[in-house]
Each structure stands twice: as structure tokens, then as C-alpha cells.
C-alpha positions in Angstrom: 0.4 0.4 0.2 1.9 3.4 -1.0 0.8 6.9 1.5 -1.4 9.0 -0.9 0.5 12.3 -1.5 -0.9 16.0 0.4 -3.3 17.3 -1.0 -3.5 21.4 -1.2 -6.7 22.3 0.1 -8.9 24.9 -2.0 -10.6 26.6 0.8 -7.1 27.9 3.3 -7.2 24.1 5.0 -3.7 24.6 4.5 -3.6 27.7 6.6 -5.6 26.2 9.3 -3.6 22.4 9.4 -1.0 23.6 12.2 -4.2 23.9 14.5 -4.5 19.7 14.4 -8.1 20.2 13.1 -9.0 20.3 9.4 -12.1 22.2 8.0 -15.5 20.5 8.2 -17.3 19.2 5.9 -19.5 21.8 3.9 -23.4 21.3 4.8 -22.4 18.7 7.5 -24.5 15.4 7.3 -27.8 15.2 9.7 -26.5 12.6 12.8 -28.9 10.5 14.8 -29.8 11.7 18.1 -26.8 10.5 19.8 -24.2 12.6 18.1 -24.0 16.3 19.1 -24.7 18.5 16.4 -21.4 19.9 16.7 -19.3 16.9 16.0 -17.0 17.6 13.2 -17.3 15.9 9.4 -14.1 15.5 7.1 -14.6 14.9 3.7 -12.7 11.7 2.3 -10.2 14.2 0.7 -9.7 15.8 4.0 -9.4 12.4 5.6 -6.9 11.1 3.1 -4.4 14.2 3.6 -4.6 13.8 7.0 -3.5 10.5 7.0 -1.5 10.5 3.7 -3.6 7.3 2.4 -4.9 8.1 -1.6 -8.9 8.2 -1.5 -8.7 5.3 -4.0 -6.6 3.1 -1.6 -9.1 4.0 1.5 -12.3 2.8 -0.7 -10.3 -0.2 -1.4 -10.2 -0.8 2.4 -13.5 0.2 2.3 -14.5 -2.5 0.0 -12.0 -5.1 1.3 -12.8 -4.8 4.5 -15.3 -3.0 6.0 -13.0 -0.2 7.3 -13.2 2.3 7.8 -16.4 2.9 8.0 -17.9 6.4 6.6 -21.3 7.9 7.2 -23.2 9.3 4.4 -24.0 13.6 3.9 -27.8 13.6 2.8 -26.2 13.9 -1.1 -24.6 10.7 -0.6 -21.1 11.5 -0.3 -18.7 9.8 2.5 -17.9 11.2 5.5 -15.8 10.6 8.0 -15.8 12.3 11.9 -13.1 12.5 14.2 -12.5 8.9 15.5 -12.4 6.9 12.5 -9.3 9.8 11.7 -7.5 9.0 14.7 -8.4 4.9 13.5 -6.8 5.4 10.6 -3.3 7.5 12.1 -3.0 3.9 14.6 -3.2 1.6 11.3 -0.7 3.7 9.4 1.7 3.6 12.9 1.3 -0.3 13.2 1.9 -0.6 9.3 5.5 0.9 9.4 6.0 -1.2 12.4 5.8 -3.6 10.2 1.8 -5.2 10.8 0.3 -6.0 8.1 -2.8 -4.4 6.8 -5.3 -6.8 8.3 -3.7 -7.3 11.8 -3.5 -3.5 11.9 -7.0 -2.8 11.6 -8.2 -5.4 13.4 -5.8 -3.7 16.4 -7.2 -0.7 15.7 -10.8 -0.3 14.8 -11.3 -3.9 16.2 -12.3 -5.3 12.8 -12.1 -8.5 11.6 -10.1 -7.9 8.7 -9.5 -11.5 7.5 -5.7 -13.2 6.6 -2.6 -11.0 5.8 -2.1 -11.0 2.2 1.7 -8.9 2.4 3.8 -11.3 4.7 6.7 -11.8 3.4 7.3 -15.5 3.5 10.6 -17.8 2.4 9.3 -21.3 0.8 11.6 -24.3 1.8 13.6 -26.7 -0.6 11.4 -27.8 -3.9 11.6 -31.7 -2.2 9.7 -30.6 0.8 6.8 -29.5 -1.4 6.7 -32.6 -4.2 2.7 -33.0 -3.4 2.5 -29.9 -5.6 3.8 -31.1 -8.5 7.1 -30.7 -7.8 6.9 -26.9 -6.8 5.9 -26.6 -10.7 2.9 -24.7 -11.5 3.8 -26.0 -15.2 3.9 -29.0 -14.4 0.6 -28.7 -12.0 -1.7 -27.5 -14.4 0.0 -29.7 -17.2 -1.6 -32.7 -15.7 -4.6 -31.2 -14.6 -5.2 -29.6 -18.2 -3.6 -32.5 -20.7 -6.0 -30.6 -23.4 -4.1 -27.9 -23.5 -1.6 -27.3 -25.8 2.2 -25.2 -25.1 3.7 -23.0 -27.8 7.1 -21.8 -27.8 7.2 -18.0 -27.0 10.7 -15.8 -27.1 10.9 -13.4 -23.7 9.7 -10.2 -26.0 6.2 -11.9 -26.1 5.7 -12.9 -23.4 6.9 -9.5 -22.1 4.2 -8.0 -24.2 1.0 -10.5 -23.4 2.3 -9.8 -19.6 2.4 -6.4 -20.0 -1.2 -6.2 -21.8 -2.7 -8.3 -19.0 -1.6 -6.5 -16.5 -3.2 -2.9 -18.3 -6.3 -5.0 -18.8 -6.3 -6.1 -15.4 -5.7 -2.6 -14.0 -8.4 -1.5 -15.6 -11.1 -3.6 -14.1 -13.5 -2.3 -11.4 -12.7 -5.8 -10.1 -10.1 -8.6 -9.6 -10.5 -11.4 -7.0 -6.6 -12.7 -7.5 -3.9 -12.3 -9.7 -1.0 -13.9 -9.4 2.5 -13.7 -10.7 6.0 -16.1 -10.9 9.1 -14.0 -11.6 11.8 -16.1 -11.8 14.3 -13.7 -10.0 13.5 -10.5 -8.1 14.8 -8.4 -10.0 12.5 -9.0 -12.4 9.7 -8.2 -9.9 11.4 -5.2 -8.9 11.0 -4.3 -12.8 7.2 -4.3 -12.4 7.3 -3.4 -8.9 5.2 0.0 -9.2 2.9 -1.8 -11.6 2.3 -4.4 -9.2 2.0 -2.6 -5.7 -0.9 -0.5 -8.1 -2.7 -3.4 -8.8 -2.5 -5.2 -5.4 -4.6 -2.4 -4.1 -7.5 -3.0 -6.2 -7.7 -7.0 -6.0 -8.5 -9.0 -3.0 -5.5 -11.0 -3.4 -2.2 -10.0 -5.5 0.6 -12.4 -5.1 4.3 -12.4 -6.6 7.0 -14.9 -6.5 10.4 -15.2 -7.4 13.4 -16.9 -6.2 15.3 -14.0 -4.7 17.9 -12.8 -3.9 15.6 -11.1 -0.8 12.9 -9.1 -1.4 11.6 -6.1 -3.6 8.3 -5.0 -2.3 7.9 -1.5 -0.2 6.9 -1.9 3.3 3.5 -0.3 3.1 2.9 -2.4 0.1 -0.2 -4.4 -0.6 1.6 -6.6 -2.2 2.1 -10.2 -1.0 5.4 -11.1 -2.0 7.0 -15.2 -1.4 10.9 -15.2 -2.1 11.4 -19.8 -3.1 14.6 -20.9 -2.9 17.3 -20.5 -5.1 17.0 -24.0 -7.2 13.1 -23.9 -6.4 11.4 -25.2 -9.9 9.7 -21.6 -10.2 13.1 -20.5 -10.7 12.7 -21.0 -14.2 9.1 -20.6 -14.2 6.8 -17.2 -15.7 3.2 -17.1 -14.6 0.7 -14.5 -14.7 -2.5 -15.6 -13.7 -5.6 -13.1 -13.0 -9.3 -13.6 -12.0 -12.2 -11.6 -11.8 -15.7 -11.6 -12.3 -14.6 -10.0 -16.4 -11.4 -10.9 -16.5 -9.9 -14.6 -16.9 -6.4 -15.3 -18.1 -3.4 -18.1 -17.1 -0.4 -17.5 -19.2 1.8 -20.3 -17.1 5.3 -21.2 -19.1 8.5 -22.9 -18.2 12.0 -21.3 -19.6 13.3 -23.8 -22.1 17.0 -25.5 -21.5 18.3 -24.4 -24.8 20.9 -22.1 -23.7 20.9 -18.4 -24.6 23.1 -16.2 -26.3 21.6 -13.3 -24.6 18.9 -12.7 -21.9 16.5 -11.0 -24.9 17.4 -14.7 -26.9 15.4 -16.8 -24.0 12.4 -19.0 -25.4 9.7 -20.8 -22.9 7.4 -23.7 -22.8 4.5 -21.3 -22.4 0.3 -22.4 -21.7 -2.3 -20.2 -22.5 -6.2 -20.0 -21.6 -9.1 -17.5 -21.6 -11.2 -19.8 -20.0 -12.6 -19.3 -16.8 -12.6 -22.9 -15.9 -9.2 -23.6 -16.5 -8.0 -19.9 -15.1 -9.9 -21.4 -11.8 -7.5 -24.3 -11.7 -4.4 -22.2 -12.1 -5.7 -20.9 -8.8 -6.1 -24.3 -7.6 -2.6 -25.5 -8.5 -1.2 -22.2 -6.7 -3.0 -22.0 -3.7 -1.8 -25.9 -3.0 1.8 -25.0 -4.0 1.6 -22.1 -1.1 -0.8 -24.8 0.8 1.5 -28.0 0.7 5.0 -25.2 1.2 3.3 -23.5 4.8 2.2 -27.5 6.2 5.7 -28.8 5.3 7.5 -25.8 7.0 9.0 -25.8 11.1 8.0 -21.8 12.2 11.0 -20.2 13.2 12.6 -20.3 16.2 10.8 -17.9 18.7 8.1 -16.8 16.3 5.0 -16.5 17.2 2.4 -18.6 15.3 1.0 -15.9 12.8 4.5 -14.2 12.5 5.6 -17.5 10.9 6.8 -17.8 7.2 4.3 -20.9 7.3 1.8 -19.1 8.5 2.2 -16.6 5.8 1.7 -19.6 3.4 -1.3 -21.2 4.6 -3.2 -17.8 5.0 -2.3 -17.0 1.0 -3.1 -20.4 0.2 -6.6 -20.1 2.0 -7.5 -16.6 0.4 -6.8 -18.0 -2.4 -8.9 -21.3 -1.9 -11.8 -18.9 -0.7 -11.1 -16.7 -4.5 -11.6 -21.0 -5.8 -14.9 -20.7 -4.6 -16.4 -18.1 -6.5 -17.7 -19.7 -9.6 -19.1 -16.8 -11.0 -16.5 -15.4 -13.3 -17.0 -16.1 -16.5 -14.5 -15.9 -19.6 -14.0 -12.8 -21.7 -15.9 -11.1 -23.4 -15.3 -10.6 -27.4 -14.9 -7.0 -26.4 -12.7 -7.6 -23.8 -10.4 -10.2 -25.6 -10.3 -7.6 -28.3 -8.6 -5.0 -25.7 -6.1 -7.7 -24.4 -4.7 -8.3 -27.6 -4.6 -5.0 -28.7 -2.8 -4.0 -25.9 -0.7 -6.8 -26.7 0.3 -5.7 -30.1 0.8 -2.2 -28.3 3.2 -3.4 -26.2 5.2 -6.0 -28.6 8.6 -4.5 -29.1 8.7 -1.9 -26.3 10.0 -2.5 -22.6 11.4 -5.1 -21.4 10.8 -7.5 -18.2 
């Protein structure tokens, strides 16, 4: 989660900010009999400026976690009281201390926000997760969906297709899950701004890579899983998006032929837009995480909620809850055409 920038007020709010009390909402909402008539209310933009969180992020939290809980003016605008502002400030303070967003909301506002989606977790060696296709998402999906044909694709083609899907996902109003396998940390780092932005609008946004180290921002809503360097996913490039109007899965494994340059690398790729196929890909990713989490011992001295194993299991459960949603439909022709146009526009430009 990235903090929103401060917004200058057009009504002179900046000159009054030093008093610690921002201006009240114009035409304050009428309150119930239990509230004082003089109680101060704040607009969404004022709250965003006060707590350092973008308005769009606050709306995402409200939709995803039921927090913050705004009141409504007679005109239907969001209005927040001082308690909501203080709870948001507390959430931000806890996030700076390294507390996950759902846990911070629970502690600051007493709202059960669900399991965290942004814990940095380290998976065990590949031998510990043989039950999940040997740790290979490509092998698991190919085994589940043998009718899918793989095709050899260049890195440039996969880059253009991946960026086209990311652009289409960003344009969707709702996305249940988006999962990416980036091979190495440097590949995620080059796309980090895009994926942290996607994480703000998705119920689950998960990035896996084989290091070295984590790269996400401390306040990011992106879930980052760091794998062992020799994990099978070190050879795989995947992007799976699952939502009510967009379903897409690209799962590819790098070929063994040596390439003279990074741009010459080639991959065996499985691609599908069928909603049930994409759901299967999400199931495979959830199983991979669940088996890894169940086979890993917590770090010495770590509480269950803070252990890498518990973080993996919680991520798996969130993906499984997404898989329970069967109201997704395969993309309409207009969406497929938009995706194709976005991909073609990306051909020949940029590197992953």
C-alpha cells in the first residue's frame, strides 16, 4: 500500500492545518439523536490528506475490509468523524512498525479484517513440496489440463503479453486474484510499481520469485513470496488473473537451450482465457502454497501468526476462497479484443 500525497486545499485548509483540526465538511450530515450537532465531519479527500493514504486506497480498504466505515451526507457523499481519522492514523503507525494491514485494522478498529495478504514468506526447498507438482506450477497445470497445448514463445512475446494483461487488469473495476511468478527478484523489481498498484484493487495479489531477498515496499499490499534459489519456479514465468470480467492464465517454463543473450530466452507456454481453466491455475497455486506451508517449521521464537509457514497457509486459504467464486465468465469478445490490442501495442517495447 502506497501512501497518498498531501493535497493542497482550495478553501484555505493549509493555513489552518497547524491547529491540528482540518475544516469541517461543508453542509455537514445530519446525525442521529445520539451524536452531538457540533461533531466535526471530514470529506474523503481531507481524511486522505490527514492520514497520508490515497482516496482510492481508502475506498479499496472499505470495500475489502469494511474499514473505514463512513457515514453519508444527505447527498450521498462519504463523511468521516474524528474517531475514524484517529483509527486510520493508528493503522498507519502499526503498518510502519511492520504489522500487516488486516492485523493493523483489527488492532486499531476492532474489525476482523481477515488473514494478511502481504506477509513476506520464504518457502522450503523443492523437495518439501513434491505433492504440489514438484513445486512446478507449469507441471501441475499441464497435468490437470492435458488438453492445453504448449507453444514456444520468446521473452519479448511473453513481456508484451504480460504487460497487456496487467494493463487490462488495471482497467477492471474488480479483480479477485492476480498471481505472478517472476523467476528472480530483479524481474519483479522492474515491474514493482505496476504490481503494487494492482495490489490496491485486487483481493489477493501475489508475486513469487527466487530472490535474492524481498523487493516490495514496506507499506505495500502486495504479497511477496521468496523461494529457494533452486526451486522449480526459478525457471517459470506465470501470470494468472481471475475476476468477474477478466480470466487469463499464462504459465510458462523456460527451455533448457542456452541463450546467447537474456532477450533470446525462450519458453514453453500454456495460455488460456477459459474461466474454469484459470480457476484451476489458481487452485494449483493455492495447493503449492498450502503444501509448502504445512511442511515448514516456524522460525525459532516466532509466533504462529508471524511464522513463514503460517503466512503461506493464510495466502493459500485466501486463494482457495477466491476459487470458491464460480461467477467468473470467460472474457467477452470486446475484452479479448482489448487484451489483444494492448499486447500488440506492447510488442517491441520494454523489457521485463
